[in-house]
C-alpha positions in Angstrom: -0.1 0.1 0.0 1.2 3.5 -0.9 1.9 5.9 2.1 -0.6 8.7 1.7 -1.3 11.8 3.8 -4.0 11.1 6.4 -7.2 12.9 5.3 -8.9 14.8 8.6 -12.7 14.2 7.4 -15.2 17.0 8.2 -18.7 17.3 7.2 -17.6 19.7 4.1 -15.1 16.9 2.8 -17.8 14.2 3.4 -20.6 16.3 1.4 -18.0 16.9 -1.4 -17.5 13.1 -1.8 -21.2 12.2 -1.8 -22.9 11.7 -5.3 -26.7 11.4 -6.2 -26.7 8.2 -8.6 -29.4 6.3 -9.5 -31.6 7.9 -7.0 -29.2 7.1 -3.9 -26.4 8.8 -2.2 -22.9 7.0 -2.8 -19.4 7.5 -2.4 -16.9 6.5 -5.1 -14.2 3.9 -4.6 -11.2 6.3 -5.7 -12.6 8.8 -2.7 -12.9 6.1 -0.4 -9.3 5.1 -1.1 -8.2 8.5 -0.6 -10.0 8.7 2.8 -8.5 5.4 4.0 -4.9 5.8 2.6 -5.2 3.0 -0.2 -4.7 3.2 -3.9 -7.8 2.7 -5.8 -6.4 -0.6 -7.1 -5.6 -1.8 -3.4 -8.9 -0.8 -2.2 -10.7 -2.9 -4.9 -8.7 -6.0 -4.5 -9.9 -6.1 -1.0 -13.5 -5.5 -2.1 -12.7 -8.5 -4.8 -11.3 -10.7 -2.1 -14.6 -10.5 0.1 -17.1 -10.0 -3.0 -19.6 -11.9 -1.2 -20.1 -9.2 1.3 -21.0 -6.7 -2.0 -22.7 -9.0 -4.1 -26.0 -7.0 -3.9 -26.6 -3.5 -5.9 -28.0 -1.9 -2.6 -24.4 -2.2 -1.4 -22.2 -1.5 -4.7 -22.4 -1.2 -8.2 -20.2 -0.2 -11.0 -20.8 2.9 -13.0 -21.9 3.1 -16.7 -20.2 5.0 -19.3 -23.1 7.6 -19.2 -22.8 8.0 -15.4 -19.3 8.6 -15.4 -19.8 11.2 -18.3 -22.3 12.8 -16.2 -20.3 13.0 -13.2 -17.5 14.6 -15.4 -19.6 17.7 -15.1 -19.7 17.9 -11.4 -17.4 20.0 -9.1 -14.6 17.4 -8.7 -13.7 17.5 -12.3 -13.3 21.3 -12.6 -9.5 21.1 -11.5 -8.9 18.2 -14.0 -10.6 20.1 -16.9 -8.5 23.3 -16.0 -5.3 21.2 -15.9 -6.0 19.7 -19.2 -6.7 23.0 -20.9 -3.5 24.3 -19.5 -1.3 21.2 -20.6 -3.0 21.6 -24.3 -2.6 25.3 -24.4 1.1 24.8 -23.3 1.5 22.2 -26.0 0.4 24.4 -28.6 2.6 27.1 -27.6 5.3 24.9 -27.7 4.4 23.7 -31.2 4.3 27.6 -32.4 7.9 28.2 -30.6 9.0 25.1 -32.5 7.8 26.1 -35.9 9.1 29.9 -35.2 12.7 28.4 -33.9 13.3 26.1 -36.7 12.0 28.7 -39.4 14.4 31.2 -38.3 17.5 29.0 -37.8 19.9 27.0 -40.2 17.8 23.9 -39.6 14.9 25.1 -42.2 17.5 23.8 -44.8 16.3 20.2 -43.2 12.6 20.6 -43.8 12.2 16.9 -43.2 13.5 16.8 -39.7 11.2 20.1 -39.1 8.1 18.3 -40.1 9.1 15.3 -37.9 9.3 17.3 -34.9 6.0 19.4 -35.3 4.4 15.8 -36.1 5.7 14.6 -32.9 4.4 17.6 -31.2 0.9 17.3 -32.6 1.0 13.5 -31.7 1.6 14.3 -28.0 -1.0 16.9 -27.9 -3.6 14.2 -29.3 -2.3 11.9 -26.7 -2.6 14.4 -24.0 -6.4 14.9 -24.7 -6.9 11.0 -25.4 -5.4 10.3 -21.8 -7.4 12.8 -20.0 -10.6 11.8 -21.4 -10.0 8.4 -20.1 -8.3 8.9 -16.7 -10.3 11.4 -14.9 -10.9 8.7 -12.4 -7.1 7.8 -12.0 -5.6 6.5 -15.4 -7.0 3.8 -17.9 -8.9 1.5 -16.1 -12.3 0.0 -15.6 -15.2 2.0 -14.6 -15.4 2.9 -11.1 -17.4 1.4 -8.3 -20.1 3.2 -6.2 -20.6 2.4 -2.6 -24.1 3.1 -0.8 -24.0 4.2 2.6 -24.9 0.7 3.7 -21.7 -0.4 1.3 -19.5 1.8 3.3 -20.5 0.3 6.4 -19.8 -3.1 5.1 -16.7 -2.0 3.8 -15.5 -1.0 7.1 -15.7 -4.8 8.0 -13.1 -5.4 5.1 -10.6 -2.8 5.8 -8.0 -3.5 8.7 -5.4 -1.2 10.5 -5.1 1.7 12.7 -6.1 4.5 10.1 -8.9 2.3 8.8 -10.5 2.1 12.3 -10.0 5.8 12.9 -11.4 6.8 9.8 -14.6 4.4 9.7 -15.4 5.7 13.6 -15.2 9.4 11.8 -17.3 8.4 8.8 -20.1 6.8 10.8 -20.0 9.8 13.2 -20.4 12.4 10.3 -23.3 10.2 8.8 -25.3 10.3 12.0 -24.3 13.9 12.6 -25.9 14.9 8.9 -29.2 12.9 9.8 -29.3 14.7 13.3 -29.1 18.0 11.6 -32.3 17.2 9.5 -34.3 16.0 12.5 -33.3 18.9 14.9 -34.0 21.4 12.2 -36.9 20.2 10.8 -38.7 23.6 11.1 -36.2 25.2 8.6 -37.0 22.8 6.1 -40.0 22.8 3.7 -42.5 20.6 5.1 -42.7 18.1 2.2 -39.0 18.1 2.0 -38.5 17.2 5.4 -41.0 14.3 4.9 -39.0 13.0 1.9 -35.8 13.1 4.0 -37.4 11.5 7.2 -38.7 8.6 5.2 -35.3 8.1 3.7 -33.7 8.2 7.1 -36.2 5.6 8.4 -35.6 3.3 5.5 -31.6 3.8 6.0 -32.4 2.9 9.7 -34.1 -0.3 8.7 -31.2 -1.2 6.4 -29.0 -0.9 9.3 -31.0 -3.3 11.3 -30.3 -5.7 8.5 -26.9 -5.0 8.2 -26.3 -5.6 11.9 -28.3 -9.0 11.7 -25.7 -9.9 8.8 -22.8 -8.8 11.0 -23.9 -10.9 13.8 -23.8 -14.0 11.6 -20.5 -13.1 10.2 -19.3 -12.4 13.9 -20.4 -15.9 14.9 -18.5 -17.3 11.8 -15.3 -15.4 12.7 -15.4 -16.2 16.3 -14.4 -19.8 15.6 -11.5 -18.8 13.5 -10.3 -16.2 15.9 -9.7 -19.1 18.4 -7.2 -20.5 16.3 -5.5 -17.5 14.9 -4.5 -15.9 18.4 -3.8 -12.2 18.0 -3.6 -12.6 14.1 -7.3 -11.3 14.0 -9.5 -9.3 16.5 -13.2 -9.4 16.5 -13.0 -5.8 17.4 -11.8 -5.1 14.0 -14.6 -6.6 12.4 -16.9 -3.4 12.3 -16.1 -0.1 13.9 -19.8 0.7 14.2 -20.2 -2.0 16.6 -17.6 -0.6 19.1 -20.2 1.2 21.3 -22.1 -1.9 22.0 -19.8 -3.0 24.3 -19.2 0.5 26.3 -21.4 1.1 29.5 -22.2 4.5 28.7 -25.1 5.2 26.4 -24.0 7.2 23.5 -26.0 10.0 22.0 -28.8 8.9 20.1 -29.6 5.6 22.0 -31.9 4.7 24.5 -32.3 1.5 27.0 -34.9 -1.1 25.5 -35.6 -3.8 28.2 -32.1 -3.1 29.9 -30.4 -3.0 26.4 -28.8 -0.1 24.5 -30.3 0.3 21.2 -30.5 3.4 18.8 -33.3 5.2 19.4 -35.2 4.8 16.2 -34.1 1.2 15.7 -35.8 0.7 19.0 -39.1 1.8 17.9 -39.1 -0.1 14.5 -38.1 -3.2 16.3 -41.2 -2.9 18.7 -43.4 -1.7 15.9 -42.7 -4.7 13.6 -43.8 -7.0 16.6 -47.5 -6.1 15.7 -49.6 -8.3 13.8 -53.2 -6.5 14.2 -52.7 -3.1 15.9 -50.4 -0.5 17.5 -51.8 2.2 19.7 -49.5 4.8 21.6 -50.2 7.3 24.1 -48.2 10.2 24.0 -49.2 13.9 24.3 -46.0 15.2 22.3 -46.0 14.2 18.7 -44.6 15.3 15.3 -44.0 13.9 11.8 -41.4 11.8 13.1 -43.7 10.1 15.2 -45.5 9.0 11.9 -42.3 8.0 10.2 -41.4 5.4 12.8 -44.4 3.5 11.9 -43.1 3.2 8.1 -42.0 -0.3 8.5 -45.0 -1.8 10.3 -46.5 -4.8 8.7 -49.4 -4.4 6.2 -53.1 -4.0 7.4 -51.7 -3.3 11.1 -53.9 -0.4 12.2 -52.4 2.3 14.2 -54.1 4.6 16.5 -52.5 7.7 18.4 -54.0 8.8 21.6 -52.8 12.4 22.1 -53.5 16.2 23.0 -51.1 17.3 20.5 -49.7 19.7 22.8 -47.7 22.6 21.3 -49.3 21.5 17.6 -46.2 19.3 17.0 -48.2 17.6 14.2 -49.7 19.7 11.4 -52.3 18.7 9.3 -50.6 19.0 5.9 -47.8 16.7 7.3 -50.3 14.0 8.4 -52.3 14.2 5.1 -48.9 14.3 3.0 -47.7 11.0 5.1 -51.3 9.2 4.5 -51.0 9.9 0.8 -47.3 8.5 0.7 -48.5 5.4 2.7 -51.8 5.0 1.7 -51.9 1.2 2.7 -50.8 2.4 6.2 -54.4 3.5 8.4 -53.5 5.9 11.3 -56.2 7.4 13.3 -55.4 10.0 15.9 -57.8 10.4 18.9 -57.9 12.7 21.9 -56.2 11.7 25.1 -58.1 14.4 27.1 -54.9 14.8 29.3 -55.6 11.9 31.5 -52.2 10.2 30.9 -48.9 11.9 32.0 -46.5 8.9 30.9 -46.1 7.4 27.2 -47.1 4.0 26.3 -47.1 1.6 23.5 -49.8 -1.0 23.2 -49.1 -4.0 20.6 -52.0 -6.2 19.5 -54.6 -5.2 22.2 -56.8 -7.7 23.6 -55.2 -10.4 21.6 -52.9 -13.4 23.0 -50.0 -11.5 21.5 -50.8 -8.2 23.4 -47.7 -6.4 24.7 -47.5 -3.1 26.6 -44.5 -0.8 26.7 -43.9 2.1 29.1 -41.8 4.7 27.2 -39.8 7.5 29.4 -39.9 10.0 26.4 -41.8 10.5 23.4 -40.7 8.8 20.2 -40.2 12.0 18.6 -37.5 12.9 21.3 -36.0 9.5 21.5 -32.2 9.5 21.9 -32.0 13.1 22.7 -31.3 12.5 26.6 -30.9 8.9 28.1 -34.3 7.3 28.2 -35.8 3.8 28.9 -38.6 1.7 27.3 -39.5 -1.1 29.3 -42.1 -4.3 28.8 -44.9 -4.2 31.5 -45.2 -7.9 32.5 -48.6 -7.6 34.1 -51.0 -5.7 32.0 -54.4 -6.1 33.8 -54.1 -2.8 35.8 -54.3 -0.8 32.4 -57.1 -2.4 30.8 -59.7 -0.1 32.3 -57.7 2.8 31.2 -57.4 1.3 27.6 -61.1 0.8 27.5 -61.7 4.4 28.1 -59.4 5.2 25.3 -61.3 3.5 22.7 -64.1 5.9 23.4 -62.3 9.1 22.9 -63.2 11.3 19.8 -61.0 11.9 16.6 -58.7 14.6 17.1 -58.8 17.5 14.5 -55.5 18.6 13.6 -54.6 22.3 12.7 
């Protein structure tokens, strides 16, 4: 591997290296190689050696000729284009100087030699154009690979070493920071745009769940190998994004679900996906994010929200847009009439699979401060209260 200067990754550098291709945000192999201190060839060798981890297009795909041409118009190619024009102008100037020099010297008596020199100069000019037209991605080689966010996470399980671990942690923190910024500043964003961003974030969160499940399977397989390799391979290198799971403190954006630390949004999604018939939540403070967390509930599961919508956190236009986007998800919003202080989640009420969870905070605020969600073992005391709630009237949003 070539020695390269370590890149200090900040949010601006990361944004500059993220492209929108085929409707998803991706990073290119050459940019990732630069971040990790690899050559592009060496990074792709690591991917090839672990191709079973990247054999799906939601993780990695190769760009087409048209996509490369489209990217060539982007900001990252401005310097290359300027450099190319500079080289061609220099070549033309040298060609002109060559003609002038030979026409005013004794060598004009040898026109064959002069023609040879000028022809060579023109050929070099042509080669320069040709080389740059095919080498914007680092020389004459195959079309570049694009890695989705989940593909970058998978790449973290492949690249080893101190620098790889450090850069992977920085990338994970920046990805999360960029998502948190969208959530924390939702009032600054057009309501419909925020809905679109929120839905994409929820989809990414579900992908992370599936990714972690895959990592668990990989971890189990690697554990048997590690016992025979001694210190040559460490499980801690398997995935930098799993390092926080072994720490006693709760990192930002996480909560405690039944005594275990879980990323906040994933905790709510895990609970909601348990429902086979119905989901009911009791929460006086709701917002668009409250709805977004229902996105991965099973089909034909009815959802009821009991709330007084304090501070008008959820607006009618947001609710209507969400219902249009997910017409298969039926959501009713009813008044809570201020008889509940705490928050609850009720799964499959009045069925053998009934579950009730007590929540320390609203789902829209999950992870902002340390909070706990706990499954209630004896639900009988709550039955009269839940029966009262079912008689409540529909809440009209503003």
